C-alpha positions in Angstrom: 0.0 0.0 -0.2 1.4 3.2 -1.0 1.8 6.6 1.2 -1.4 7.9 -0.4 -3.5 5.3 -1.5 -7.1 6.4 -1.0 -6.5 10.0 -1.5 -8.3 12.0 -4.0 -6.1 15.4 -5.1 -7.7 17.8 -7.5 -5.1 19.6 -9.3 -5.7 23.1 -10.2 -2.2 24.3 -11.0 -0.3 24.8 -13.9 3.2 25.6 -15.4 5.7 23.5 -12.9 5.6 24.5 -8.8 2.0 23.2 -9.0 1.9 20.2 -11.0 5.4 18.8 -10.0 3.7 19.1 -6.1 0.4 17.2 -7.1 3.3 14.4 -9.3 5.1 14.2 -6.4 1.5 12.9 -4.8 0.6 10.7 -7.5 3.6 8.6 -7.6 2.7 7.8 -3.9 -0.8 6.7 -4.8 -2.9 9.2 -4.6 -5.8 9.7 -7.5 -4.9 12.9 -9.1 -6.9 14.8 -11.0 -6.3 17.4 -13.3 -8.4 19.9 -13.7 -8.0 22.2 -17.1 -9.5 24.9 -19.1 -11.4 23.1 -22.0 -10.3 24.6 -25.3 -6.4 25.4 -23.9 -5.5 22.8 -21.3 -2.7 23.4 -18.8 0.1 25.9 -20.7 2.5 23.7 -20.6 0.8 20.9 -22.9 2.7 22.8 -25.7 6.1 23.4 -24.2 9.3 21.8 -24.9 11.9 21.1 -27.5 9.9 18.4 -29.3 7.3 19.6 -32.2 5.4 16.5 -32.3 4.7 16.5 -28.7 3.7 19.9 -28.7 1.3 19.8 -31.3 -0.4 16.9 -29.6 -0.7 18.9 -26.4 1.5 16.7 -25.3 4.7 18.7 -24.7 7.6 17.2 -23.0 7.9 20.2 -19.6 3.8 18.9 -19.0 4.4 15.1 -19.6 7.5 15.6 -17.2 5.7 15.5 -14.3 1.8 14.0 -15.0 2.4 10.7 -15.2 -0.4 8.8 -13.2 -2.8 11.4 -13.1 -6.5 11.9 -14.7 -7.1 14.9 -16.8 -11.2 16.5 -16.9 -11.6 19.4 -19.1 -13.7 21.7 -17.0 -15.0 25.7 -17.5 -14.9 27.0 -13.7 -16.1 30.0 -14.5 -19.9 28.9 -15.9 -22.6 27.7 -13.1 -22.5 24.3 -14.6 -18.2 23.8 -14.6 -18.5 25.1 -10.7 -21.3 22.7 -10.0 -19.2 20.2 -11.4 -16.1 20.8 -9.1 -17.8 21.2 -5.8 -19.4 17.8 -6.2 -16.1 16.6 -7.0 -14.8 18.5 -4.1 -16.9 16.6 -1.5 -15.1 13.3 -2.8 -11.8 15.3 -2.6 -9.3 14.9 0.5 -7.0 17.7 -1.1 -7.3 20.8 -3.3 -4.3 22.1 -5.1 -4.6 25.7 -7.0 -1.7 28.0 -8.1 -3.6 30.7 -9.7 -3.4 34.5 -8.9 -4.1 35.4 -5.3 -7.4 36.0 -4.6 -8.8 34.8 -7.9 -10.2 31.0 -6.7 -12.2 33.1 -4.2 -13.6 35.1 -6.7 -15.2 32.3 -8.3 -16.3 31.4 -5.1 -14.3 28.1 -5.1 -11.8 29.7 -2.5 -11.2 27.3 0.8 -13.6 29.1 2.7 -16.5 28.5 0.2 -15.3 24.3 0.3 -14.0 24.3 3.6 -18.1 25.5 4.8 -19.0 22.6 3.1 -16.4 19.9 3.6 -14.2 21.3 7.0 -11.8 18.2 6.6 -10.5 19.7 3.2 -6.6 19.9 3.0 -6.9 23.4 0.6 -3.1 24.2 -0.5 -2.4 27.3 -2.7 0.9 27.8 -4.5 1.5 31.6 -5.6 4.5 34.0 -6.6 4.7 36.0 -2.9 1.9 34.1 -0.7 -1.5 35.2 0.2 -0.3 37.9 2.1 1.9 41.1 2.1 1.9 43.9 0.1 2.8 41.8 -3.2 0.2 39.1 -2.7 -1.4 39.8 -5.6 1.4 40.3 -7.9 2.3 37.7 -10.6 5.7 35.7 -10.8 7.4 33.1 -12.6 11.2 31.1 -11.4 13.5 33.9 -13.1 11.4 36.2 -11.4 11.6 34.7 -8.0 14.9 34.3 -8.3 15.9 37.8 -9.6 13.5 39.0 -6.9 14.8 36.8 -4.1 18.4 37.9 -4.1 19.2 34.2 -5.7 20.3 35.5 -9.1 22.9 38.4 -7.5 24.5 35.6 -5.9 25.4 33.6 -9.1 27.6 34.1 -11.0 31.2 34.7 -12.0 32.3 38.1 -9.4 33.2 40.4 -12.5 30.0 39.8 -14.6 26.0 39.8 -14.7 24.0 38.1 -12.5 23.2 34.7 -13.7 19.8 32.6 -13.8 20.2 29.3 -12.9 19.6 26.7 -15.6 16.8 24.6 -14.1 13.8 26.6 -12.4 15.0 25.1 -9.4 12.4 27.4 -7.5 9.6 25.8 -9.2 10.6 22.3 -8.3 11.7 23.5 -4.5 8.4 25.1 -4.0 6.4 22.1 -5.5 8.9 19.7 -3.3 7.8 22.3 -0.3 4.0 22.2 -1.3 4.0 18.2 -1.6 5.4 17.8 2.3 3.3 20.3 3.3 0.1 18.3 2.1 1.7 15.3 3.6 1.7 17.1 7.0 -1.3 18.7 7.0 -3.0 14.7 6.1 -1.3 13.5 8.8 -2.5 16.4 11.1 -6.0 15.8 10.1 -5.9 12.0 10.5 -5.0 13.1 14.0 -7.5 16.3 14.7 -10.0 15.5 11.6 -9.5 19.2 10.8 -8.4 20.1 7.5 -6.5 23.4 6.9 -5.6 25.7 3.9 -2.1 26.1 3.2 -0.4 29.1 1.5 3.2 28.2 0.1 5.3 30.6 -1.9 7.6 31.1 -4.3 9.7 33.8 -2.6 9.6 31.8 0.9 11.4 28.3 -0.7 13.7 30.6 -2.1 14.2 32.1 2.0 14.6 28.4 2.5 16.9 27.4 0.0 19.1 30.4 0.8 19.1 29.2 4.8 22.9 30.0 6.1 22.9 32.7 3.6 19.9 34.5 5.0 21.3 34.0 8.3 24.2 35.0 7.8 23.1 38.1 5.6 20.5 39.4 8.5 23.6 38.4 11.3 26.4 40.6 9.6 24.4 43.2 7.3 26.7 41.9 4.1 25.0 40.1 1.6 26.8 36.6 0.2 29.6 37.5 -2.4 29.3 35.8 -5.6 31.9 32.4 -5.4 31.6 31.1 -9.5 34.2 28.2 -10.2 35.9 29.0 -6.2 33.7 28.4 -3.0 35.7 31.5 -1.7 35.6 30.0 2.5 38.7 27.3 1.6 40.8 26.2 -0.8 39.1 22.7 -1.6 36.0 23.7 -1.8 34.9 24.9 -5.2 36.6 24.1 -8.9 39.2 24.1 -10.8 40.8 23.8 -14.3 42.4 20.6 -15.4 44.5 19.5 -18.5 40.9 18.3 -19.9 37.8 19.6 -18.0 36.7 21.4 -14.4 37.1 19.2 -11.1 34.2 20.5 -8.6 35.9 19.6 -4.8 33.7 19.3 -1.9 36.5 19.4 0.9 36.2 21.7 3.5 37.2 20.8 6.9 41.0 20.4 8.4 40.6 16.8 8.0 39.6 16.3 4.2 41.7 19.1 3.6 44.5 16.6 5.2 42.9 13.4 3.1 43.3 15.8 -0.2 46.9 16.6 0.4 48.0 12.8 1.0 46.3 11.5 -2.1 48.5 14.6 -3.8 51.8 13.4 -2.2 51.7 17.0 -0.4 52.7 15.5 3.6 54.3 18.6 4.5 50.3 20.3 3.9 48.6 17.4 5.2 50.9 17.6 8.1 50.0 21.1 8.7 46.4 21.4 8.6 46.4 18.6 11.0 46.7 20.9 13.8 44.1 23.6 12.3 40.5 24.0 12.9 38.0 25.2 10.6 37.8 28.5 11.9 42.1 28.5 11.0 41.5 27.7 7.8 40.4 30.8 5.8 43.7 32.5 6.5 45.2 30.0 4.0 43.1 29.5 1.4 45.3 31.5 -1.0 48.3 29.4 -0.9 46.1 26.7 -1.1 44.0 27.4 -3.8 47.8 28.3 -5.5 48.7 25.1 -4.5 45.8 23.0 -5.8 45.1 25.1 -8.8 49.0 24.1 -10.1 48.4 20.2 -9.3 45.4 20.0 -11.0 46.2 21.5 -14.4 49.2 18.4 -14.8 46.1 15.7 -15.3 42.5 15.5 -16.7 39.4 15.8 -14.4 38.7 12.2 -14.5 42.1 11.3 -13.7 41.4 13.4 -10.8 38.0 12.0 -9.7 38.9 8.6 -9.9 42.2 8.8 -7.9 40.5 11.3 -5.5 37.3 9.3 -4.6 39.3 6.0 -4.2 41.4 8.1 -1.0 38.0 9.3 -0.1 37.9 12.9 -0.9 34.4 13.9 -2.5 35.2 15.6 -6.3 33.7 15.3 -9.6 34.4 15.9 -13.0 31.8 18.2 -14.2 29.5 16.7 -16.1 26.6 17.4 -19.5 23.2 15.9 -18.5 23.2 13.8 -20.8 26.4 11.5 -19.5 24.9 11.7 -15.9 21.5 9.9 -17.3 23.6 7.1 -18.9 25.6 6.4 -16.2 25.1 3.3 -14.3 25.0 5.5 -10.8 21.5 6.4 -12.1 20.6 3.2 -14.0 21.0 1.4 -10.3 18.7 3.9 -8.9 15.2 4.7 -10.0 15.0 8.7 -9.6 13.8 8.4 -13.4 10.8 6.2 -14.7 9.9 5.5 -18.4 6.6 4.7 -20.0 5.7 5.0 -23.6 4.7 7.7 -25.9 2.5 7.5 -28.6 3.2 10.8 -30.3 7.0 9.7 -30.7 6.5 5.6 -30.8 9.4 5.2 -28.4 9.7 5.6 -24.7 10.0 9.0 -22.7 12.3 9.0 -19.4 10.9 11.6 -16.7 12.6 11.8 -13.2 10.2 10.8 -10.6 11.1 11.2 -7.0 14.4 12.1 -5.3 13.9 9.0 -2.9 13.4 5.3 -2.9 11.7 3.0 -0.5 12.3 -0.5 0.3 8.2 -1.2 0.5 5.5 0.9 -1.5 7.8 3.4 -2.8 7.4 6.2 -5.5 6.4 4.7 -8.9 4.5 5.6 -12.1 2.0 3.2 -13.7 0.1 5.3 -16.1 1.5 7.7 -18.9 0.6 11.2 -19.0 -3.2 11.9 -19.6 -4.4 13.6 -22.9 -6.1 16.3 -22.7 -10.0 16.0 -21.0 -8.7 11.6 -21.8 -10.8 11.2 -18.3 -13.9 13.2 -18.3 -16.5 11.2 -18.9 -14.7 8.3 -16.6 -14.8 11.5 -14.2 -18.2 12.5 -13.9 -20.0 9.1 -14.3 -18.5 8.6 -10.9 -19.9 11.2 -9.6 -23.1 9.9 -10.9 -23.7 11.9 -13.6 -25.9 9.9 -16.5 -24.4 9.2 -20.3 -26.3 12.1 -21.4 -26.1 14.7 -18.8 -22.3 14.3 -20.0 -23.4 14.6 -23.6 -25.3 18.1 -22.8 -21.7 19.4 -21.1 -19.7 18.5 -23.4 -22.3 20.1 -26.2 -21.9 23.0 -23.9 -18.3 23.5 -23.8 -18.4 22.9 -20.2 -15.8 19.7 -20.5 
């Protein structure tokens, strides 16, 4: 039995953060019903590098986080559509939405509207800035929050422009926080019988992902400097150019530096740092950096990765994603899943979850749904007749 077997989730989210949150619930057994506007659906159905998938409204960005879900096209702005949604809400455990603050309440479908009829509902609202504060109603995307939160200014070369992180880390980080909050609320409901309104903000997630930076800045009044390839605190935590490729080192403590220097046959430096504390290490950063720069230039990054990891030093050659995906390490895990793609005549392999369980862990049993694919089934479950369903379809409600 998976963790969320028997839990029904109404997913009114779009783009990345919200759909990723509900995807995490879906791969753990929840019945996630994705509710999309008729005629268009989630914008991500038309986003991705594969034209054939976009044309079929099965874009790669959509499919990367839609396995195990069911799709219902439903016009929430119509009276009949609201009636269907409210009927569905009475069967649901969780509702997740990421419309602009106040939008759902404006349609009479906000938390208080639903909780008045179903007090144990767990209602999760995901926005850029949250439900409170002067920016509560302002729109946002991942890059906007990267900029507003200070995260973008902390990234990139010291003498260059701020850099947007490659993947949309705040979308996925926010989605993970939302899924965790929903799981916590379900546990609380099991103990108290009470529902809850969850307010998840991308900005709050950005601050959580900068936790030590936020504390340090508040304590000192100094924002973090860009580190680019070099960590800045100690020489062993950063990246170095090699004869071929770039090597990343995860060496921080004096003991770790001792192991590193021993692996480089620098027993003299190993003996020096053996008597150091962590607080002593920054003073020798420049000296050690020069030694490491010269040493690593003599061999390839792959050579150093092999040599140093054998010696117990955290190190990795900087890779591109396709190489990572093809690695034996990824093959040995279950971070990726797979399902057939009728539009491409092949198989798609999206990420699934960032953990494994020895029993009943994450699993993707069904391919992502086509737009509105399960409408008739879902309405039939609610007791709608075939004629009623046909009438709603003819009116464009579903």
